[in-house]
C-alpha positions as CSV (number, residue, x, y, z in Angstrom):
1,X,28.3,29.6,7.0
2,X,28.0,30.0,10.8
3,X,31.2,31.6,12.6
4,X,31.7,28.9,15.0
5,X,31.8,25.2,14.0
6,X,29.8,23.4,17.0
7,X,27.2,20.7,17.2
8,X,24.5,23.5,17.7
9,X,25.9,25.4,14.6
10,X,27.4,23.3,12.8
11,X,30.1,23.9,9.7
12,X,32.5,21.7,7.4
13,X,34.2,19.8,10.2
14,X,31.0,19.0,11.9
15,X,29.5,18.0,8.7
16,X,32.4,16.0,7.2
17,X,32.5,14.1,10.6
18,X,28.6,13.3,10.3
19,X,29.8,11.8,7.1
20,X,32.4,9.8,8.2
21,X,30.5,8.6,11.2
22,X,27.2,7.3,8.8
23,X,29.6,5.3,6.6
24,X,31.5,4.0,9.4
25,X,28.5,2.9,11.2
26,X,26.8,1.4,8.4
27,X,29.5,-0.2,6.3
28,X,28.8,-3.8,7.6
29,X,24.9,-4.0,7.3
30,X,25.5,-2.0,3.6
31,X,27.9,-4.5,2.7
32,X,25.7,-7.3,3.8
33,X,22.8,-5.7,1.5
34,X,25.2,-5.4,-1.4
35,X,25.1,-9.3,-0.9
36,X,21.5,-9.5,-0.8
37,X,21.2,-8.0,-4.2
38,X,23.6,-10.4,-5.4
39,X,21.9,-13.2,-4.2
40,X,18.4,-12.0,-5.4
41,X,20.1,-11.1,-9.1
42,X,21.1,-15.1,-8.9
43,X,24.9,-15.0,-8.0
44,X,25.0,-17.4,-5.4
45,X,28.6,-18.7,-5.7
46,X,31.4,-16.1,-5.5
47,X,34.2,-16.0,-8.1
48,X,36.3,-18.1,-5.8
49,X,34.0,-20.9,-5.2
50,X,33.3,-20.8,-8.7
51,X,36.9,-21.3,-10.0
52,X,37.6,-24.2,-7.0
53,X,34.7,-26.2,-8.2
54,X,35.1,-25.7,-12.0
55,X,39.2,-25.9,-12.1
56,X,40.4,-28.1,-9.0
57,X,37.1,-30.3,-8.5
58,X,35.9,-30.4,-12.2
59,X,32.6,-30.0,-10.8
60,X,29.9,-27.7,-12.3
61,X,28.4,-25.3,-9.8
62,X,24.1,-25.5,-10.5
63,X,22.3,-22.5,-9.5
64,X,18.8,-22.7,-8.4
65,X,17.6,-19.1,-7.3
66,X,15.2,-19.5,-4.3
67,X,15.3,-16.3,-3.4
68,X,14.0,-14.8,-6.6
69,X,10.6,-16.3,-6.7
70,X,10.0,-15.5,-2.7
71,X,11.0,-11.9,-3.2
72,X,9.0,-11.7,-6.3
73,X,5.8,-13.0,-4.5
74,X,5.9,-9.9,-2.0
75,X,6.9,-7.5,-4.7
76,X,3.8,-8.9,-6.6
77,X,1.6,-8.6,-3.5
78,X,2.3,-5.3,-3.0
79,X,1.4,-4.5,-6.7
80,X,-2.1,-6.1,-6.1
81,X,-2.7,-4.6,-2.7
82,X,-1.8,-0.5,-3.5
83,X,-2.3,1.9,-1.0
84,X,-5.0,4.9,-1.7
85,X,-3.7,8.1,-0.1
86,X,-6.6,10.2,0.9
87,X,-6.9,13.9,2.4
88,X,-9.4,14.8,5.0
89,X,-10.2,18.2,6.3
90,X,-9.6,18.9,9.7
91,X,-12.4,21.3,10.1
92,X,-16.4,20.4,9.4
93,X,-16.2,23.2,6.4
94,X,-12.8,21.8,5.1
95,X,-14.4,18.3,5.4
96,X,-17.2,19.0,3.6
97,X,-15.9,21.0,0.9
98,X,-12.1,20.1,0.1
99,X,-11.5,16.4,1.2
100,X,-12.7,14.9,-2.0
101,X,-10.7,17.8,-4.1
102,X,-7.8,17.7,-2.0
103,X,-7.4,14.0,-2.3
104,X,-7.7,14.4,-6.1
105,X,-5.3,16.8,-6.0
106,X,-2.9,14.2,-4.1
107,X,-3.5,11.5,-7.2
108,X,-2.8,14.0,-10.0
109,X,0.5,14.7,-8.4
110,X,1.3,10.6,-8.2
111,X,0.0,10.6,-11.7
112,X,2.1,13.1,-12.9
113,X,5.3,11.7,-11.3
114,X,4.4,8.1,-12.4
115,X,4.2,7.5,-8.1
116,X,2.9,4.2,-8.5
117,X,5.8,2.8,-10.3
118,X,8.2,4.9,-7.9
119,X,6.5,3.4,-4.9
120,X,7.0,-0.1,-6.3
121,X,10.6,0.9,-6.9
122,X,11.4,2.0,-3.5
123,X,9.2,-1.2,-2.1
124,X,11.6,-3.5,-3.9
125,X,15.0,-1.5,-2.8
126,X,13.3,-2.0,0.6
127,X,12.4,-5.8,0.2
128,X,16.0,-6.9,-1.4
129,X,18.3,-4.1,0.3
130,X,16.1,-3.3,3.4
131,X,15.8,0.4,3.0
132,X,14.4,2.4,-0.3
133,X,13.7,6.2,-0.2
134,X,11.6,9.0,-2.3
135,X,12.1,12.6,-2.1
136,X,9.4,15.3,-2.5
137,X,10.7,18.6,-3.7
138,X,9.9,21.2,-6.2
139,X,10.4,21.1,-10.2
140,X,11.8,24.2,-11.4
141,X,11.1,23.1,-14.9
142,X,7.8,25.1,-15.7
143,X,7.5,22.1,-18.4
144,X,6.6,19.8,-15.4
145,X,4.6,19.4,-12.4
146,X,5.6,22.1,-9.8
147,X,5.7,19.5,-7.1
148,X,8.1,16.4,-7.8
149,X,8.5,12.9,-6.2
150,X,12.1,11.7,-7.0
151,X,13.4,7.9,-6.4
152,X,16.8,7.7,-4.5
153,X,19.0,4.9,-4.8
154,X,19.5,3.2,-1.2
155,X,23.3,3.5,-1.7
156,X,23.3,7.3,-2.0
157,X,21.5,8.1,1.4
158,X,22.6,8.0,4.9
159,X,21.5,9.4,8.1
160,X,22.2,9.6,12.0
161,X,23.5,6.3,13.5
162,X,22.1,7.5,16.6
163,X,18.5,7.6,15.5
164,X,16.1,5.4,13.5
165,X,15.5,5.3,9.8
166,X,12.2,6.9,9.7
167,X,13.5,10.0,10.1
168,X,11.7,11.6,12.9
169,X,13.3,15.0,13.3
170,X,12.8,14.7,17.0
171,X,15.6,12.0,17.3
172,X,17.6,12.4,13.8
173,X,19.9,14.9,13.7
174,X,20.5,14.8,10.0
175,X,20.5,12.8,6.9
176,X,22.2,13.2,3.8
177,X,22.0,12.5,-0.2
178,X,25.6,11.8,-2.1
179,X,25.5,10.9,-5.6
180,X,27.8,11.2,-8.4
181,X,26.7,14.6,-10.6
182,X,28.4,15.8,-13.9
183,X,30.8,19.2,-12.8
184,X,28.7,21.0,-15.3
185,X,25.3,20.1,-13.9
186,X,26.9,21.2,-10.2
187,X,28.1,24.5,-11.8
188,X,24.6,25.1,-13.2
189,X,22.8,24.5,-10.2
190,X,25.6,27.1,-8.6
191,X,26.7,29.6,-10.7
192,X,28.4,31.7,-8.3
193,X,30.6,28.9,-7.0
194,X,32.1,27.8,-10.6
195,X,35.7,28.5,-9.6
196,X,35.4,26.8,-5.8
197,X,34.1,23.7,-7.6
198,X,36.7,23.3,-10.1
199,X,39.3,23.8,-7.4
200,X,37.3,21.3,-5.0
201,X,37.3,19.1,-8.0
202,X,41.1,18.9,-8.4
203,X,42.1,18.8,-4.8
204,X,39.3,16.0,-4.0
205,X,40.6,14.0,-7.4
206,X,44.2,13.9,-6.1
207,X,44.2,13.7,-2.5
208,X,44.2,10.2,-1.1
209,X,44.1,11.5,2.5
210,X,40.3,13.3,1.9
211,X,37.5,12.6,3.8
212,X,35.2,9.5,2.7
213,X,32.7,9.0,0.5
214,X,30.5,6.0,-0.2
215,X,32.6,3.0,0.6
216,X,30.5,0.7,-1.4
217,X,31.7,1.9,-4.8
218,X,35.4,0.3,-3.8
219,X,34.2,-3.0,-2.6
220,X,34.9,-6.2,-5.0
221,X,31.4,-7.9,-5.3
222,X,33.3,-11.1,-5.5
223,X,35.1,-11.0,-2.5
224,X,34.6,-12.8,0.7
225,X,36.8,-11.3,2.7
226,X,36.0,-9.2,6.0
227,X,39.3,-6.6,5.7
228,X,38.8,-3.5,7.1
229,X,36.7,-0.9,5.1
230,X,39.7,1.8,4.9
231,X,41.7,-1.1,3.1
232,X,39.6,-0.8,-0.2
233,X,41.0,2.6,-0.9
234,X,42.9,3.0,-4.0
235,X,41.5,6.6,-5.0
236,X,39.6,9.0,-3.7
237,X,35.8,8.7,-4.5
238,X,34.6,12.3,-4.1
239,X,35.2,12.4,-8.0
240,X,35.5,10.7,-11.3
241,X,37.6,11.6,-13.5
242,X,37.0,9.5,-16.4
243,X,33.8,11.5,-16.8
244,X,34.7,14.7,-14.7
245,X,32.1,14.0,-12.2
246,X,31.8,14.8,-8.4
247,X,30.0,13.4,-5.4
248,X,29.0,16.3,-3.7
249,X,26.7,16.0,-0.2
250,X,23.2,17.5,0.4
251,X,23.2,17.5,4.3
252,X,19.8,18.0,5.7
253,X,20.0,18.7,9.4
254,X,18.3,20.5,12.4
255,X,19.0,23.4,14.8
256,X,16.8,24.7,17.8
257,X,15.7,28.4,16.8
258,X,12.8,30.2,18.7
259,X,9.8,31.2,16.4
260,X,6.5,32.5,16.5
261,X,3.5,30.8,15.4
262,X,-0.5,31.6,14.9
263,X,-2.7,28.6,15.7
264,X,-6.0,28.1,14.4
265,X,-8.8,25.7,15.5
266,X,-8.6,23.8,12.6
267,X,-4.9,22.5,13.3
268,X,-3.2,25.5,10.8
269,X,-0.3,27.1,12.1
270,X,1.3,29.5,10.1
271,X,4.6,31.3,11.4
272,X,5.2,34.6,11.7
273,X,8.6,35.2,9.8
274,X,11.0,38.6,9.9
275,X,10.3,38.7,5.9
276,X,6.5,38.5,6.4
277,X,4.7,42.1,5.6
278,X,3.5,43.7,8.9
279,X,-0.1,44.1,7.7
280,X,-0.2,40.3,7.0
281,X,1.5,39.5,10.0
282,X,-1.2,41.7,12.0
283,X,-4.2,39.9,10.1
284,X,-2.9,36.5,10.6
285,X,-2.6,37.3,14.5
286,X,-6.1,39.0,14.5
287,X,-7.6,35.8,13.0
288,X,-5.6,33.3,15.2
289,X,-6.5,31.2,17.9
290,X,-3.5,32.0,19.6
291,X,0.0,33.6,19.1
292,X,2.8,31.8,20.9
293,X,6.6,31.8,20.7
294,X,8.9,28.6,21.2
295,X,12.2,27.0,20.6
296,X,11.5,24.5,18.1
297,X,13.8,22.4,15.5
298,X,14.4,24.5,12.1
299,X,15.6,22.3,9.1
300,X,18.5,23.5,7.4
301,X,20.2,22.1,4.1
302,X,23.9,22.5,3.3
303,X,25.6,21.2,0.4
304,X,29.5,20.7,0.1
305,X,32.2,19.2,-1.7
306,X,35.1,18.1,-0.1
307,X,35.9,21.0,2.5
308,X,34.2,23.5,0.0
309,X,30.7,24.3,1.4
310,X,28.4,25.7,-1.8
311,X,25.0,26.5,0.3
312,X,24.2,26.5,3.8
313,X,20.5,28.1,4.2
314,X,17.1,27.3,5.3
315,X,14.4,24.5,4.3
316,X,13.1,25.6,1.0
317,X,9.9,23.6,1.9
318,X,7.0,24.8,4.1
319,X,7.7,22.3,6.8
320,X,10.6,21.3,9.1
321,X,10.8,17.8,8.1
322,X,13.0,15.9,6.3
323,X,12.3,15.6,2.8
324,X,12.8,11.9,2.5
325,X,10.1,9.2,2.4
326,X,12.0,6.0,4.0
327,X,10.6,2.9,2.6
328,X,12.1,-0.1,5.3
329,X,11.4,-3.8,5.4
330,X,13.2,-4.9,8.7
331,X,15.3,-3.4,11.5
332,X,18.1,-5.1,13.4
333,X,18.6,-4.5,16.9
334,X,21.1,-1.4,16.1
335,X,18.2,0.0,13.8
336,X,20.1,-0.6,10.7
337,X,17.6,-1.6,7.8
338,X,17.7,-5.3,5.8
339,X,15.7,-6.7,3.3
340,X,14.0,-10.4,2.9
341,X,17.4,-12.1,1.4
342,X,19.2,-11.6,4.7
343,X,17.0,-14.2,6.3
344,X,16.9,-16.9,3.6
345,X,20.2,-16.8,1.6
346,X,22.0,-19.0,4.1
347,X,19.1,-21.6,3.0
348,X,19.7,-20.6,-0.5
349,X,23.1,-21.5,-0.5
350,X,22.4,-24.6,1.0
351,X,20.0,-25.8,-1.8
352,X,22.5,-24.8,-4.5
353,X,25.5,-26.4,-2.7
354,X,23.5,-29.8,-1.9
355,X,22.0,-29.9,-5.6
356,X,25.8,-29.4,-6.9
357,X,27.1,-32.0,-4.6
358,X,24.2,-34.3,-5.3
359,X,24.6,-34.1,-9.3
360,X,28.2,-34.6,-8.6
361,X,28.3,-37.4,-6.9
362,X,25.4,-39.0,-8.8
363,X,28.0,-39.4,-11.6
364,X,30.9,-40.4,-9.2
365,X,32.0,-43.6,-8.2
366,X,35.0,-44.9,-5.9
367,X,37.2,-47.5,-7.4
368,X,39.5,-49.9,-4.8
369,X,41.5,-52.0,-7.4
370,X,44.7,-53.7,-6.7
371,X,47.7,-54.3,-9.0
372,X,47.2,-57.0,-12.0
373,X,43.7,-56.9,-12.1
374,X,43.5,-55.3,-15.5
375,X,46.2,-54.6,-17.8
376,X,45.7,-50.9,-18.2
377,X,44.4,-48.9,-15.5
378,X,43.7,-46.0,-17.5
379,X,41.2,-47.8,-19.7
380,X,39.7,-49.1,-16.5
381,X,39.3,-45.2,-15.1
382,X,38.0,-44.5,-18.7
383,X,35.3,-47.4,-18.5
384,X,34.2,-46.8,-14.9
385,X,33.3,-43.1,-15.7
386,X,31.0,-44.1,-18.7
387,X,27.3,-44.6,-17.8
388,X,27.4,-48.2,-20.2
389,X,30.7,-49.3,-18.4
390,X,32.2,-52.7,-19.5
391,X,35.4,-53.7,-17.8
392,X,37.2,-57.0,-18.4
393,X,39.4,-58.2,-15.7
394,X,42.1,-61.0,-15.4
395,X,40.5,-64.3,-14.7
396,X,39.4,-65.4,-11.1
397,X,40.4,-61.4,-10.0
398,X,36.3,-60.7,-9.4
399,X,35.9,-63.7,-7.1
400,X,38.9,-62.8,-5.2
401,X,37.5,-59.2,-4.3
402,X,40.5,-57.7,-5.7
403,X,38.3,-55.0,-7.6
404,X,35.6,-53.1,-5.8
405,X,33.1,-50.0,-7.1
406,X,31.5,-47.5,-4.5
407,X,28.9,-45.1,-5.5
408,X,27.3,-42.3,-3.4
409,X,23.6,-43.3,-3.8
410,X,23.2,-42.9,0.1
411,X,24.4,-39.6,0.6
412,X,22.4,-38.1,-2.5
413,X,19.2,-39.1,-0.8
414,X,20.3,-37.2,2.5
415,X,21.2,-34.4,0.4
416,X,17.6,-34.3,-1.2
417,X,16.0,-34.8,2.4
418,X,18.2,-31.8,3.8
419,X,17.5,-29.8,0.6
420,X,14.0,-30.2,1.1
421,X,14.3,-29.3,4.8
422,X,16.4,-26.0,3.2
423,X,13.3,-25.0,1.0
424,X,10.6,-25.7,3.5
425,X,12.5,-23.5,6.1
426,X,13.1,-20.8,3.4
427,X,9.5,-20.7,2.5
428,X,8.6,-20.4,6.4
429,X,10.9,-17.7,7.2
430,X,10.1,-15.4,4.0
431,X,6.5,-16.0,3.9
432,X,6.3,-17.3,0.2
433,X,4.6,-20.8,1.1
434,X,3.5,-22.8,-1.6
435,X,0.0,-22.0,-1.3
436,X,0.3,-18.1,-1.6
437,X,2.7,-18.9,-4.6
438,X,0.2,-21.3,-6.2
439,X,2.4,-24.3,-6.4
440,X,1.2,-28.0,-5.7
441,X,0.4,-28.5,-2.1
442,X,0.1,-31.5,0.1
443,X,-3.1,-30.2,1.6
444,X,-6.2,-31.3,0.4
445,X,-8.8,-29.5,2.3
446,X,-9.6,-25.8,1.0
447,X,-10.0,-24.7,4.7
448,X,-6.4,-25.9,5.2
449,X,-4.8,-24.2,2.5
450,X,-6.6,-21.1,3.6
451,X,-5.1,-21.1,7.2
452,X,-2.0,-22.0,5.5
453,X,-2.3,-18.9,3.0
454,X,-3.7,-16.6,6.1
455,X,-0.3,-17.7,8.0
456,X,2.3,-16.8,4.9
457,X,0.3,-13.3,4.6
458,X,0.8,-12.9,8.5
459,X,4.6,-13.3,7.9
460,X,4.3,-10.6,5.3
461,X,2.0,-8.3,7.8
462,X,4.4,-6.3,9.5
463,X,6.2,-5.2,5.8
464,X,2.7,-3.9,4.6
465,X,1.9,-1.9,7.6
466,X,5.6,-0.5,7.1
467,X,4.5,0.6,3.6
468,X,1.4,2.2,5.2
469,X,3.6,4.4,7.3
470,X,5.6,5.0,4.3
471,X,2.7,5.9,2.1
472,X,1.5,8.2,5.1
473,X,4.6,10.5,5.4
474,X,4.5,10.7,1.5
475,X,0.8,11.8,1.7
476,X,2.0,14.4,4.1
477,X,4.8,15.6,2.3
478,X,3.0,15.5,-1.0
479,X,0.0,17.7,0.5
480,X,2.5,20.4,2.2
481,X,4.0,21.0,-1.2
482,X,0.8,21.1,-3.1
483,X,-0.2,23.9,-0.3
484,X,3.3,25.8,-0.4
485,X,3.8,25.6,-4.4
486,X,0.0,25.9,-5.9
487,X,-0.7,29.6,-5.3
488,X,-2.1,30.4,-8.7
489,X,-5.3,29.2,-10.1
490,X,-4.6,25.3,-11.1
491,X,-6.4,23.4,-13.7
492,X,-6.5,19.6,-13.6
493,X,-8.2,16.8,-15.2
494,X,-9.8,14.1,-12.9
495,X,-12.2,11.2,-13.9
496,X,-15.9,11.6,-12.3
497,X,-16.4,8.7,-10.0
498,X,-20.2,8.8,-10.3
499,X,-20.2,9.1,-14.1
500,X,-17.3,7.8,-15.4
501,X,-16.1,10.4,-17.7
502,X,-13.3,13.6,-17.3
503,X,-14.0,16.9,-15.9
504,X,-11.9,19.6,-15.0
505,X,-11.3,20.6,-11.6
506,X,-10.3,24.4,-11.0
507,X,-8.2,25.3,-7.7
508,X,-7.9,29.0,-6.3
509,X,-10.4,30.2,-8.4
510,X,-10.7,34.1,-8.3
511,X,-14.3,35.7,-8.4
512,X,-16.2,38.7,-7.7
513,X,-18.6,38.6,-4.8
514,X,-21.8,40.4,-4.4
515,X,-20.1,43.1,-2.4
516,X,-17.2,43.4,-5.5
517,X,-14.3,41.8,-3.5
518,X,-12.0,39.4,-4.8
519,X,-12.6,35.7,-3.4
520,X,-11.1,32.7,-3.9
521,X,-12.9,29.6,-4.6
522,X,-11.5,26.1,-3.5
523,X,-8.5,27.2,-2.0
524,X,-6.1,24.4,-1.7
525,X,-3.8,26.6,0.1
526,X,-5.9,27.0,3.0
527,X,-6.8,24.4,5.7
528,X,-5.1,21.5,7.6
529,X,-5.6,18.0,5.9
530,X,-5.3,14.9,7.8
531,X,-3.6,11.7,5.5
532,X,-5.5,8.4,5.7
533,X,-4.1,5.6,3.7
534,X,-6.7,2.9,2.7
535,X,-5.8,-0.8,1.5
536,X,-7.7,-3.3,-0.5
537,X,-6.4,-6.5,0.4
538,X,-6.0,-9.4,-2.0
539,X,-7.2,-12.1,0.7
540,X,-10.0,-12.4,2.9
541,X,-10.4,-10.2,6.3
542,X,-12.5,-10.4,9.0
543,X,-14.7,-7.6,7.5
544,X,-15.2,-9.4,4.3
545,X,-16.4,-12.5,6.5
546,X,-19.0,-10.2,8.6
547,X,-19.7,-9.5,4.6
548,X,-20.8,-12.7,4.1
549,X,-22.8,-13.3,7.2
550,X,-24.6,-9.8,6.4
551,X,-25.3,-10.8,2.9
552,X,-26.9,-14.6,4.3
553,X,-28.9,-12.1,6.8
554,X,-30.2,-10.2,3.9
555,X,-31.5,-13.5,2.2
556,X,-33.7,-13.9,5.4
557,X,-34.9,-10.6,5.9
558,X,-38.3,-8.9,5.3
559,X,-38.4,-6.5,2.3
560,X,-38.7,-3.3,4.3
561,X,-35.0,-4.0,5.9
562,X,-33.0,-5.1,3.0
563,X,-31.6,-1.4,2.0
564,X,-30.7,-1.0,5.4
565,X,-28.5,-4.4,5.5
566,X,-27.1,-3.7,1.9
567,X,-25.8,-0.3,3.4
568,X,-24.4,-1.7,6.4
569,X,-22.9,-4.7,4.5
570,X,-21.1,-2.4,1.9
571,X,-19.8,-0.6,5.0
572,X,-17.8,-3.8,6.2
573,X,-16.0,-4.7,2.8
574,X,-13.0,-3.5,1.7
575,X,-13.7,-2.7,-2.2
576,X,-11.9,0.0,-4.7
577,X,-14.5,3.3,-4.9
578,X,-16.7,1.6,-1.9
579,X,-17.8,5.3,-1.4
580,X,-19.1,5.8,-4.7
581,X,-20.8,2.5,-4.9
582,X,-22.4,3.6,-1.5
583,X,-23.7,6.8,-2.9
584,X,-25.4,5.3,-5.4
585,X,-27.0,2.5,-3.6
586,X,-28.0,5.2,-0.8
587,X,-29.5,7.1,-3.6
588,X,-31.2,4.1,-5.4
589,X,-32.8,3.2,-1.8
590,X,-33.5,6.7,-0.6
591,X,-31.3,6.4,2.3
592,X,-29.9,9.2,4.2
593,X,-25.7,9.4,3.7
594,X,-24.2,9.4,7.6
595,X,-22.2,12.5,8.6
596,X,-18.8,11.0,10.1
597,X,-18.3,14.4,11.7
598,X,-21.2,13.8,14.3
599,X,-20.3,13.4,18.0
600,X,-22.2,10.4,19.8
601,X,-24.7,12.9,21.2
602,X,-25.0,14.5,18.0
603,X,-25.8,11.2,16.1
604,X,-28.1,9.8,19.3
605,X,-30.5,13.1,18.7
606,X,-30.5,12.7,15.0
607,X,-31.2,9.1,15.7
608,X,-34.1,10.2,17.8
609,X,-35.3,12.6,15.4
610,X,-35.4,9.9,12.7
611,X,-37.3,7.9,15.0
612,X,-39.8,10.3,15.4
613,X,-40.3,11.3,11.7
614,X,-40.5,7.6,11.1
615,X,-43.0,7.1,13.8
616,X,-45.2,10.3,12.7
617,X,-44.7,8.4,9.0
618,X,-46.0,5.4,10.3
619,X,-48.9,6.8,12.7
620,X,-50.1,8.7,9.4
621,X,-49.6,5.5,7.1
622,X,-51.8,3.6,9.6
623,X,-54.5,6.4,9.7
624,X,-54.7,6.3,6.0
625,X,-55.0,2.5,6.4
626,X,-57.5,2.6,8.8
627,X,-59.9,5.2,6.8
628,X,-59.2,3.1,3.8
629,X,-60.4,0.1,5.7
630,X,-63.4,2.3,6.9
631,X,-64.2,3.1,3.5
632,X,-63.9,-0.4,2.5
633,X,-66.3,-1.3,5.3
634,X,-68.7,1.7,4.3
635,X,-68.6,0.5,0.7
636,X,-69.3,-3.9,1.6
637,X,-72.1,-2.4,4.2
638,X,-73.6,-0.4,1.3
639,X,-73.4,-3.6,-1.0
640,X,-74.8,-5.7,1.9
641,X,-77.8,-3.0,2.3
642,X,-78.4,-3.2,-1.4
643,X,-78.4,-6.9,-1.2
644,X,-80.4,-7.1,1.6
645,X,-83.1,-4.6,-0.4
646,X,-82.6,-6.9,-3.3
647,X,-83.6,-9.6,-1.0
648,X,-86.6,-8.1,0.2
649,X,-87.6,-6.9,-3.1
650,X,-87.2,-10.5,-4.5
651,X,-89.1,-11.8,-1.5
652,X,-91.9,-9.3,-2.2
653,X,-92.1,-10.2,-5.8
654,X,-92.0,-13.8,-4.7
655,X,-95.0,-13.2,-2.2
656,X,-97.1,-11.5,-4.9
657,X,-96.6,-14.0,-7.5
658,X,-97.8,-16.7,-4.7
659,X,-100.6,-14.8,-3.7
660,X,-101.8,-14.3,-7.6
661,X,-101.1,-18.0,-8.0
662,X,-103.6,-18.3,-5.0
663,X,-105.9,-16.2,-6.1
664,X,-105.9,-17.8,-9.3
665,X,-106.4,-21.0,-7.9
666,X,-109.0,-19.8,-5.5
667,X,-110.8,-18.4,-8.5
668,X,-110.6,-21.4,-10.7
669,X,-111.9,-23.2,-7.5
670,X,-114.9,-21.0,-7.1
671,X,-115.2,-21.3,-11.1
672,X,-115.2,-25.2,-11.0
673,X,-117.5,-25.2,-7.6
674,X,-120.0,-22.7,-9.4
675,X,-119.9,-24.9,-12.7
676,X,-120.7,-27.9,-10.5
677,X,-123.5,-26.4,-8.8
678,X,-124.7,-25.2,-12.3
679,X,-124.7,-29.1,-13.4
680,X,-126.5,-30.1,-10.2
681,X,-129.1,-27.5,-10.2
682,X,-129.9,-28.7,-13.9
683,X,-130.3,-32.2,-13.1
684,X,-132.7,-31.3,-10.5
685,X,-135.1,-30.0,-13.0
């Protein structure tokens, strides 16, 4: 505890004044948040309103909870479009060796803590109440994962009213957590303070003038008055005597201190503290890029009950940030969170009141009657109230117009029209349009429905942008906790994305190198990691439209261009496990995997080299094709020569045959001539 109680070195008086300031500043908005929760739960009528309608007017109040489906649409959209939180190393070595393993470590911690469900609960709290919160801390139970993600009730967290609820340490001086805890649990957490805790419990449980805790616990949920917050006190709320519980405050705050730091090229910053051994300080300083001193904000945590401080120490974390992760829907002009019901609950009230009024008027009639029209007025009243009214009046009284019955059909029609307008206003303000909710719409064109859906999604875009901001902060705090607490060898089971089976991933694995020195493999405690949040959208995006265009281009492209176009197309689409799909495609098509760490000049140089290699391959291919064509030509030439030779041979054979035929003919001719001459010679004798 500091010697003096000042804003620079705060003590118990300053702590208590901070508590009072926060409760006073956020009193009105937190009361409105309670009403928002009541509306979401279906309590659109106060007890006073119900009593007036039922007992005094005889009207049954109708409740049609339009806020419930509107909020559930947003919650469902978050469940369908969860973010993946990834860690990427700053240096080239970290990015190449540890990025995937660090991301698996983040996912492991998330799974061990049911992080998906806790994030959804925090998101739900932000949508309804305006504010949700998670805390990243150390789990001291050795049976559980050492890095813990805890859910915090929005009513238990408050902060500096002069700062944003995003808990930026440069502007937010303090935040605190205050919840009920059993006396035994508090004593177990601070065993050396048992006597002080019991004394504080006795004091705060009996003093009506003690400092305030959470005003909201004293609110009457059914009371609509605007009385001052302090008028709600009946007893002190730092304690609960029925169960012997107390509400200590855990106050996180920052102070200015001078500190020395060693900075490294990969973004790591190591603080050189007084309790660090000299040899370790020397090694860190020699390996660092720079050693410097500066006045910085250092985080501290104080726990107190009433006027008794139980502890006031430096932060147990390896960072000087608040350990809380806020989830916020909207902020008003005073930087106070509020949820979706705040803007639509008046329309919800209107719909319920108009429906209740319309149904009441549907069965109501106004009767104007003069004396003497009927014998029994009570019987007339009873008959008029019946749906099958049958009334007998004295003769001639109807003609004289001495009895007249009026209904409210015109008012009912007006109520229906105004109620429909209120329902449309509610949808447009919340973004829960009929097309997004799957209701029947008067839009016939599919394009028109798509535009309407996109308009509804646009209304919700700021909310999901805030979710991404929260998940980024959560990833940073979890990664810091992993690097702080995973000091020994750690084995986790992960899913092999390429093969689909399970495999073991080992962090901080010690081994002996060739020189006999002990080294650490896959050291998660080293390196600086950036947190990247990816989102898988439910609806079409611009990138998906580009994917469709590229798909059409692929169909009309030559076969050799298809692998490159497919690679580009899958780069443009948002798809779960896209990296795994791309890896398999590139392996199938034998494509190079691009290095994201290369500079523009390196990429251009790599592209030139690839073009040169491709040109060389093309030249070699062309040469082979030329040689092949040359061989084909030679073969064809040889065939032609053989054909010509065969033709010549055939021609020679034909000529020989012709010559022989001519010789034979000539011989025959000579023989004939000789025979003729012999005949002639014989005749002459």
